[in-house]
GULUM-337946 format. One record per residue (C-alpha): z, x, y; residue in one letter. Coordinates in steps of 0.1 Angstrom, whole numbers, always signed. Last residue first. Layout:
N
+-------+-------+-------+-------+
:    pz :    px :    py : vexpa :
+-------+-------+-------+-------+
:     Z :     X :     Y :     A :
...
+-------+-------+-------+-------+
This chain:
447
+-------+-------+-------+-------+
:    pz :    px :    py : vexpa :
+-------+-------+-------+-------+
:   -69 :  -294 :  +208 :     L :
:   -34 :  -307 :  +203 :     F :
:   -32 :  -303 :  +166 :     A :
:   -47 :  -268 :  +168 :     S :
:   -18 :  -256 :  +189 :     Y :
:    +7 :  -270 :  +164 :     G :
:    -9 :  -252 :  +135 :     L :
:   -13 :  -220 :  +155 :     G :
:   +23 :  -221 :  +165 :     F :
:   +34 :  -227 :  +129 :     L :
:   +13 :  -197 :  +118 :     A :
:   +28 :  -176 :  +146 :     C :
:   +63 :  -185 :  +134 :     A :
:   +54 :  -176 :   +98 :     G :
:   +38 :  -142 :  +110 :     I :
:   +70 :  -133 :  +128 :     V :
:   +92 :  -145 :   +99 :     R :
:   +72 :  -125 :   +74 :     M :
:   +75 :   -94 :   +96 :     I :
:  +113 :   -96 :  +100 :     D :
:  +123 :   -90 :  +136 :     A :
:  +135 :   -55 :  +146 :     K :
:  +144 :   -69 :  +181 :     Y :
:  +126 :   -42 :  +202 :     K :
:   +97 :   -32 :  +179 :     W :
:   +90 :   -62 :  +158 :     L :
:   +98 :   -88 :  +184 :     A :
:   +81 :   -68 :  +212 :     V :
:   +50 :   -65 :  +189 :     F :
:   +50 :  -102 :  +182 :     C :
:   +53 :  -111 :  +219 :     A :
:   +24 :   -88 :  +228 :     I :
:    +2 :  -102 :  +200 :     A :
:   +10 :  -138 :  +210 :     I :
:    +1 :  -131 :  +247 :     V :
:   -31 :  -115 :  +237 :     V :
:   -39 :  -143 :  +213 :     P :
:   -36 :  -167 :  +242 :     I :
:   -60 :  -147 :  +265 :     A :
:   -92 :  -155 :  +246 :     D :
:  -122 :  -137 :  +263 :     F :
:  -153 :  -158 :  +262 :     P :
:  -185 :  -145 :  +246 :     G :
:  -199 :  -110 :  +246 :     S :
:  -176 :   -80 :  +247 :     F :
:  -190 :   -60 :  +218 :     P :
:  -227 :   -70 :  +222 :     A :
:  -245 :   -51 :  +194 :     A :
:  -214 :   -50 :  +173 :     A :
:  -208 :   -87 :  +178 :     T :
:  -184 :  -107 :  +200 :     A :
:  -177 :  -144 :  +194 :     Q :
:  -139 :  -140 :  +187 :     P :
:  -134 :  -117 :  +217 :     W :
:   -95 :  -114 :  +216 :     F :
:   -92 :  -116 :  +179 :     T :
:  -122 :   -96 :  +166 :     H :
:  -115 :   -69 :  +192 :     W :
:   -78 :   -69 :  +184 :     A :
:   -86 :   -64 :  +147 :     F :
:  -108 :   -34 :  +154 :     F :
:   -84 :   -19 :  +179 :     V :
:   -55 :   -23 :  +154 :     A :
:   -77 :    -4 :  +128 :     L :
:   -83 :   +24 :  +153 :     N :
:   -45 :   +27 :  +158 :     V :
:   -43 :   +30 :  +120 :     I :
:   -68 :   +59 :  +120 :     V :
:   -50 :   +77 :  +148 :     G :
:   -17 :   +75 :  +128 :     V :
:   -35 :   +86 :   +96 :     V :
:   -45 :  +118 :  +114 :     A :
:    -9 :  +127 :  +118 :     A :
:    -2 :  +120 :   +81 :     T :
:   -32 :  +142 :   +72 :     I :
:   -17 :  +170 :   +93 :     A :
:   +16 :  +168 :   +76 :     T :
:    -2 :  +166 :   +42 :     L :
:   -20 :  +199 :   +51 :     P :
:   +13 :  +215 :   +61 :     A :
:   +30 :  +206 :   +28 :     T :
:   +55 :  +178 :   +25 :     F :
:   +86 :  +189 :    +6 :     K :
:   +97 :  +184 :   -30 :     L :
:  +135 :  +191 :   -36 :     E :
:  +142 :  +203 :   -71 :     G :
:  +135 :  +192 :  -106 :     R :
:  +108 :  +215 :  -120 :     T :
:  +106 :  +201 :  -156 :     A :
:  +111 :  +165 :  -144 :     E :
:   +83 :  +169 :  -119 :     V :
:   +60 :  +184 :  -146 :     L :
:   +69 :  +155 :  -170 :     P :
:   +61 :  +130 :  -143 :     G :
:   +27 :  +144 :  -134 :     G :
:    +5 :  +129 :  -161 :     A :
:   +24 :   +96 :  -167 :     I :
:   +32 :   +92 :  -130 :     I :
:    -2 :  +102 :  -115 :     F :
:   -21 :   +84 :  -142 :     F :
:    -3 :   +51 :  -137 :     F :
:   -10 :   +52 :  -100 :     S :
:   -46 :   +61 :  -108 :     P :
:   -52 :   +28 :  -126 :     L :
:   -39 :    +8 :   -96 :     F :
:   -69 :    +6 :   -74 :     T :
:   -94 :    +5 :  -103 :     F :
:   -77 :   -25 :  -119 :     F :
:   -71 :   -44 :   -86 :     T :
:  -107 :   -42 :   -75 :     A :
:  -121 :   -51 :  -109 :     V :
:   -97 :   -80 :  -114 :     T :
:  -104 :   -95 :   -79 :     A :
:  -142 :   -92 :   -84 :     G :
:  -141 :  -109 :  -118 :     A :
:  -117 :  -135 :  -105 :     L :
:  -140 :  -144 :   -76 :     G :
:  -171 :  -146 :   -99 :     A :
:  -152 :  -168 :  -124 :     A :
:  -142 :  -191 :   -95 :     V :
:  -177 :  -191 :   -81 :     P :
:  -194 :  -199 :  -114 :     D :
:  -227 :  -181 :  -117 :     A :
:  -212 :  -146 :  -119 :     L :
:  -216 :  -117 :   -95 :     V :
:  -224 :  -142 :   -68 :     S :
:  -224 :  -115 :   -40 :     K :
:  -202 :  -136 :   -17 :     T :
:  -181 :  -149 :   -46 :     V :
:  -174 :  -114 :   -60 :     G :
:  -167 :  -101 :   -25 :     G :
:  -143 :  -128 :   -18 :     L :
:  -123 :  -121 :   -49 :     Y :
:  -125 :   -83 :   -46 :     G :
:  -115 :   -83 :    -9 :     V :
:   -85 :  -105 :   -17 :     W :
:   -75 :   -84 :   -47 :     T :
:   -79 :   -53 :   -25 :     V :
:   -53 :   -69 :    -1 :     I :
:   -29 :   -59 :   -29 :     M :
:   -26 :   -27 :    -9 :     I :
:    +3 :   -45 :    +8 :     L :
:   +25 :   -39 :   -22 :     P :
:   +39 :   -71 :   -39 :     G :
:   +51 :  -104 :   -26 :     P :
:   +31 :  -125 :    -2 :     T :
:   +35 :  -127 :   +36 :     T :
:   +19 :   -94 :   +46 :     E :
:    -9 :   -99 :   +22 :     G :
:   -17 :  -133 :   +37 :     L :
:   -21 :  -117 :   +71 :     A :
:   -42 :   -88 :   +56 :     L :
:   -64 :  -114 :   +40 :     G :
:   -70 :  -132 :   +72 :     D :
:   -78 :   -99 :   +89 :     M :
:  -103 :   -91 :   +63 :     M :
:  -119 :  -125 :   +66 :     Q :
:  -122 :  -120 :  +103 :     P :
:  -141 :   -87 :   +97 :     G :
:  -165 :  -102 :   +71 :     T :
:  -164 :   -98 :   +33 :     I :
:  -184 :   -81 :    +6 :     W :
:  -209 :   -66 :   +31 :     G :
:  -213 :   -33 :   +12 :     F :
:  -213 :    -9 :   +42 :     H :
:  -198 :   -27 :   +72 :     E :
:  -172 :   -51 :   +57 :     V :
:  -161 :   -37 :   +24 :     A :
:  -169 :    -1 :   +34 :     N :
:  -154 :    +3 :   +68 :     Q :
:  -126 :   -22 :   +61 :     Y :
:  -116 :    -4 :   +29 :     V :
:  -116 :   +29 :   +48 :     Y :
:   -97 :   +14 :   +77 :     P :
:   -72 :    -1 :   +52 :     L :
:   -65 :   +33 :   +36 :     V :
:   -38 :   +44 :   +61 :     A :
:   -22 :   +10 :   +64 :     Y :
:   -17 :   +10 :   +26 :     A :
:    +5 :   +41 :   +26 :     G :
:    +3 :   +75 :   +41 :     G :
:   -22 :   +89 :   +17 :     L :
:   -43 :   +62 :    +0 :     T :
:   -73 :   +84 :    -6 :     L :
:   -72 :   +86 :   -43 :     F :
:   -70 :   +49 :   -46 :     A :
:   -99 :   +45 :   -22 :     A :
:  -121 :   +66 :   -44 :     K :
:  -113 :   +44 :   -74 :     T :
:  -118 :   +13 :   -52 :     F :
:  -153 :   +25 :   -44 :     F :
:  -165 :   +32 :   -79 :     D :
:  -151 :    +0 :   -94 :     G :
:  -164 :   -21 :   -65 :     M :
:  -199 :    -5 :   -68 :     D :
:  -199 :   -14 :  -105 :     Y :
:  -188 :   -49 :   -97 :     L :
:  -216 :   -53 :   -72 :     T :
:  -243 :   -37 :   -94 :     T :
:  -235 :   -58 :  -125 :     T :
:  -249 :   -43 :  -157 :     G :
:  -230 :   -11 :  -152 :     R :
:  -197 :   -28 :  -153 :     L :
:  -189 :   -21 :  -190 :     V :
:  -197 :   +15 :  -184 :     L :
:  -173 :   +17 :  -155 :     M :
:  -145 :    +4 :  -177 :     A :
:  -153 :   +29 :  -205 :     A :
:  -154 :   +57 :  -179 :     A :
:  -120 :   +48 :  -165 :     W :
:  -103 :   +44 :  -199 :     I :
:  -119 :   +77 :  -211 :     A :
:  -107 :   +95 :  -179 :     V :
:   -73 :   +82 :  -185 :     F :
:   -72 :   +93 :  -221 :     V :
:   -86 :  +128 :  -214 :     V :
:   -61 :  +134 :  -186 :     V :
:   -32 :  +123 :  -208 :     V :
:   -43 :  +147 :  -235 :     W :
:   -46 :  +176 :  -211 :     A :
:   -11 :  +169 :  -198 :     L :
:    +3 :  +167 :  -234 :     K :
:   -13 :  +200 :  -243 :     G :
:    +0 :  +217 :  -211 :     W :
:   +36 :  +207 :  -221 :     T :
:   +62 :  +189 :  -200 :     F :
:   +91 :  +169 :  -215 :     K :
:   +91 :  +133 :  -204 :     A :
:   +83 :  +118 :  -239 :     H :
:  +113 :  +137 :  -254 :     A :
:  +138 :  +123 :  -229 :     P :
:  +146 :  +144 :  -198 :     P :
:  +181 :  +158 :  -198 :     P :
:  +209 :  +137 :  -182 :     T :
:  +227 :  +159 :  -157 :     D :
:  +222 :  +138 :  -126 :     D :
:  +224 :  +106 :  -145 :     D :
:  +198 :   +84 :  -163 :     I :
:  +221 :   +58 :  -177 :     I :
:  +243 :   +61 :  -146 :     A :
:  +279 :   +72 :  -142 :     P :
:  +297 :   +55 :  -113 :     G :
:  +284 :   +42 :   -80 :     Y :
:  +293 :   +71 :   -57 :     A :
:  +282 :   +72 :   -21 :     Q :
:  +273 :  +105 :    -6 :     N :
:  +237 :   +94 :    -1 :     S :
:  +209 :  +119 :    -2 :     A :
:  +184 :  +121 :   +26 :     G :
:  +151 :  +103 :   +27 :     H :
:  +133 :  +130 :   +45 :     G :
:  +127 :  +138 :   +81 :     G :
:  +101 :  +160 :   +96 :     G :
:   +73 :  +179 :   +80 :     A :
:   +69 :  +214 :   +94 :     K :
:   +34 :  +217 :  +108 :     F :
:   +41 :  +230 :  +143 :     K :
:   +66 :  +256 :  +132 :     A :
:   +40 :  +271 :  +108 :     P :
:   +16 :  +279 :  +136 :     L :
:   -10 :  +303 :  +121 :     L :
:    -3 :  +297 :   +84 :     K :
:    +4 :  +260 :   +85 :     G :
:   -23 :  +256 :  +112 :     G :
:   -49 :  +268 :   +87 :     I :
:   -38 :  +245 :   +59 :     A :
:   -32 :  +216 :   +84 :     G :
:   -66 :  +219 :  +100 :     L :
:   -82 :  +219 :   +65 :     V :
:   -61 :  +188 :   +55 :     A :
:   -71 :  +171 :   +87 :     A :
:  -108 :  +178 :   +81 :     A :
:  -105 :  +164 :   +46 :     L :
:   -87 :  +133 :   +56 :     V :
:  -112 :  +127 :   +84 :     I :
:  -141 :  +132 :   +60 :     W :
:  -125 :  +107 :   +36 :     P :
:  -122 :   +81 :   +64 :     F :
:  -159 :   +81 :   +73 :     D :
:  -169 :   +92 :  +108 :     I :
:  -180 :   +63 :  +129 :     G :
:  -185 :   +84 :  +160 :     F :
:  -166 :   +64 :  +186 :     F :
:  -139 :   +47 :  +166 :     L :
:  -136 :   +70 :  +135 :     I :
:  -138 :  +103 :  +154 :     G :
:  -119 :   +92 :  +185 :     V :
:   -89 :   +80 :  +165 :     F :
:   -90 :  +111 :  +142 :     A :
:   -92 :  +134 :  +172 :     L :
:   -62 :  +116 :  +188 :     L :
:   -41 :  +120 :  +157 :     A :
:   -50 :  +157 :  +154 :     I :
:   -40 :  +161 :  +191 :     A :
:    -7 :  +144 :  +185 :     F :
:    +0 :  +168 :  +156 :     L :
:    -6 :  +198 :  +180 :     T :
:   +14 :  +182 :  +208 :     E :
:   +46 :  +180 :  +188 :     N :
:   +67 :  +157 :  +165 :     K :
:   +40 :  +133 :  +153 :     I :
:   +55 :  +122 :  +119 :     S :
:   +84 :   +99 :  +125 :     R :
:   +73 :   +82 :  +157 :     S :
:   +38 :   +81 :  +144 :     G :
:   +46 :   +62 :  +113 :     I :
:   +65 :   +35 :  +132 :     R :
:   +40 :   +34 :  +161 :     W :
:   +11 :   +31 :  +138 :     A :
:   +29 :    +4 :  +118 :     A :
:   +37 :   -15 :  +150 :     F :
:    +0 :   -14 :  +159 :     L :
:    -8 :   -29 :  +125 :     V :
:   +19 :   -56 :  +128 :     V :
:    +8 :   -65 :  +164 :     A :
:   -28 :   -70 :  +155 :     V :
:   -17 :   -90 :  +124 :     V :
:    +4 :  -113 :  +148 :     A :
:   -28 :  -118 :  +168 :     P :
:   -45 :  -131 :  +136 :     K :
:   -15 :  -153 :  +126 :     I :
:   -19 :  -181 :  +152 :     G :
:   -56 :  -186 :  +148 :     Y :
:   -51 :  -184 :  +111 :     F :
:   -29 :  -214 :  +111 :     I :
:   -52 :  -233 :  +134 :     G :
:   -82 :  -226 :  +111 :     Q :
:   -62 :  -240 :   +82 :     V :
:   -54 :  -272 :  +102 :     A :
:   -90 :  -275 :  +113 :     P :
:  -103 :  -274 :   +77 :     V :
:  -130 :  -246 :   +76 :     N :
:  -110 :  -224 :   +53 :     G :
:  -108 :  -252 :   +27 :     F :
:  -130 :  -240 :    -2 :     N :
:  -131 :  -203 :    +5 :     L :
:   -94 :  -202 :   +16 :     Y :
:   -83 :  -222 :   -15 :     V :
:  -100 :  -197 :   -38 :     G :
:   -86 :  -168 :   -18 :     A :
:   -51 :  -183 :   -20 :     L :
:   -53 :  -186 :   -58 :     L :
:   -65 :  -150 :   -61 :     S :
:   -37 :  -139 :   -37 :     L :
:   -11 :  -157 :   -58 :     L :
:   -23 :  -144 :   -92 :     V :
:   -26 :  -108 :   -80 :     F :
:    +7 :  -110 :   -61 :     A :
:   +25 :  -122 :   -93 :     P :
:    +8 :   -94 :  -113 :     L :
:   +16 :   -65 :   -89 :     F :
:   +51 :   -54 :  -100 :     F :
:   +48 :   -69 :  -135 :     M :
:   +18 :   -46 :  -142 :     V :
:   +35 :   -14 :  -130 :     G :
:   +69 :   -21 :  -146 :     A :
:   +54 :   -31 :  -180 :     V :
:   +28 :    -3 :  -181 :     I :
:   +54 :   +24 :  -173 :     A :
:   +78 :    +9 :  -199 :     G :
:   +51 :   +11 :  -225 :     R :
:   +44 :   +47 :  -215 :     V :
:   +80 :   +58 :  -220 :     G :
:  +110 :   +35 :  -219 :     H :
:  +135 :   +50 :  -195 :     M :
:  +115 :   +77 :  -177 :     L :
:   +85 :   +55 :  -177 :     W :
:  +105 :   +26 :  -162 :     S :
:  +118 :   +49 :  -134 :     I :
:   +83 :   +63 :  -128 :     Y :
:   +65 :   +30 :  -128 :     I :
:   +89 :   +15 :  -103 :     A :
:   +85 :   +46 :   -81 :     L :
:   +48 :   +42 :   -84 :     Q :
:   +50 :    +6 :   -73 :     I :
:   +70 :   +16 :   -42 :     A :
:   +48 :   +46 :   -34 :     E :
:   +15 :   +27 :   -30 :     P :
:   -13 :   +52 :   -36 :     G :
:   -19 :   +88 :   -29 :     P :
:   +11 :  +109 :   -40 :     L :
:   +36 :  +128 :   -19 :     L :
:   +59 :   +98 :   -14 :     M :
:   +59 :   +93 :   -52 :     C :
:   +74 :  +128 :   -56 :     Y :
:  +101 :  +122 :   -30 :     N :
:  +109 :   +89 :   -47 :     L :
:  +114 :  +104 :   -81 :     A :
:  +139 :  +129 :   -67 :     H :
:  +155 :  +102 :   -46 :     L :
:  +162 :   +82 :   -78 :     Y :
:  +173 :  +112 :   -97 :     R :
:  +199 :  +120 :   -70 :     H :
:  +211 :   +85 :   -66 :     E :
:  +216 :   +80 :  -104 :     S :
:  +194 :   +58 :  -126 :     I :
:  +200 :   +26 :  -146 :     W :
:  +232 :   +20 :  -126 :     R :
:  +228 :   -18 :  -127 :     R :
:  +244 :   -25 :   -93 :     R :
:  +241 :    +6 :   -71 :     E :
:  +212 :   +26 :   -85 :     V :
:  +189 :    +0 :  -100 :     L :
:  +196 :   -31 :   -79 :     E :
:  +204 :   -16 :   -45 :     Q :
:  +178 :   +12 :   -49 :     H :
:  +152 :   -12 :   -61 :     M :
:  +156 :   -34 :   -31 :     M :
:  +155 :    -5 :    -7 :     S :
:  +123 :    +8 :   -22 :     I :
:  +108 :   -28 :   -19 :     Q :
:  +119 :   -32 :   +17 :     G :
:  +105 :    +2 :   +27 :     A :
:   +73 :    -4 :    +7 :     P :
:   +66 :   -38 :   +24 :     G :
:   +91 :   -65 :   +31 :     G :
:   +86 :   -87 :    +0 :     F :
:   +92 :   -77 :   -36 :     S :
:  +107 :  -111 :   -47 :     I :
:   +82 :  -122 :   -74 :     F :
:   +73 :   -87 :   -87 :     G :
:  +110 :   -78 :   -88 :     L :
:  +116 :  -107 :  -111 :     K :
:   +89 :   -95 :  -135 :     L :
:  +104 :   -60 :  -133 :     W :
:  +139 :   -73 :  -141 :     Y :
:  +128 :   -95 :  -170 :     K :
:  +107 :   -66 :  -185 :     F :
:  +138 :   -44 :  -184 :     A :
:  +156 :   -68 :  -207 :     E :
:  +126 :   -68 :  -231 :     G :
:  +123 :   -30 :  -230 :     L :
:  +160 :   -28 :  -240 :     T :
:  +186 :   -19 :  -215 :     P :
:  +206 :   +12 :  -220 :     T :
:  +243 :    +4 :  -221 :     P :
:  +262 :   +10 :  -188 :     P :
:  +276 :   +45 :  -181 :     A :
:  +313 :   +50 :  -182 :     T :
:  +339 :   +56 :  -155 :     T :
:  +332 :   +26 :  -133 :     P :
:  +340 :   +29 :   -95 :     I :
:  +364 :    +0 :   -85 :     A :
:  +394 :   +22 :   -81 :     A :
:  +375 :   +47 :   -59 :     D :
:  +365 :   +19 :   -36 :     S :
:  +329 :    +7 :   -33 :     M :
+-------+-------+-------+-------+
């Protein structure tokens, strides 16, 4: 933008209704994972609409990056909360995931009813190896940014070995990494310095509604009393919801589990997927391994945060465990419970912590424990790729006989091609999965 084109006055503050239209639109077009969603919001809210300045946007983003949970939706909640209070936070958060919730619930119902149709099976035959490549690429992408020395590499390796060979639960791996990081940060501080950051842009877009020097609105001012009240309200909401579910064991277990998962989503959705897999597939038996892979593939190609795969897990789990007599109602009940308890903490983190962040505005850095956790997350994600590859390359294998049945070489070729496309040629994930779906459909037609 040239100096002559830079506006000199801030735009008018949008009404909550006007903001609602934008957040709903974002919910329908928020493809590309958190990086794409964050970039999309920056272009629209910082550059075009000038609702928030570059500095304030990055300040909010740095806070959201430190939180458990999906950072893109938390950033949307934060900006809307800053502009319109609690009502704005609810509008932005719900509109961000609602389109994905409806779409994934619909797809889950279609999947359960028509999943055995040859054409559908062919599509999933093509996209499963693409999922293996996508997960492995996520591990490489996170690892290349976060594992800067042999100490962090050792933590990643220990996490991989611990979860793959010893079946250690994900929460214990997170706790162990945090302890190692806390100790290492004191003994070897240079090894646990977080690398990178988002970096401030020197581009000017003109005055913003929430500008660098705009004081926090009344609802965003921090007091200990306000913090205590917010904690009480959210605990009451959570407890009331859990109380309603006590009559249905499966839904109660879902509420309890997805609450824990929400607080463990450090490092993004890929980091918590192994924990979801471990419990949804192996412990509770809500879905199968192949169904989890199919859900991840669909999650990659639908709008909204990737963690929306919990909607898929909840829907299939509700049907599998027959939580209600009608399968559609059972699926929707499971999907609603899984989604509600996954995202409730995200609203809590922003509404409770936002005022403190605004009161202490300054650069927020990753701590040594979080650096160690991020390294461990890389090992955990590689383990997830191994799980998915095993199910794809040996489709008839079982836990008792891990390499039984024929080895399928075609998915291996597809997975390698997809990884090269993502890594070397920076191909769009949705296009890669779409191409694999078309290949699988064509391949099934000639069988």
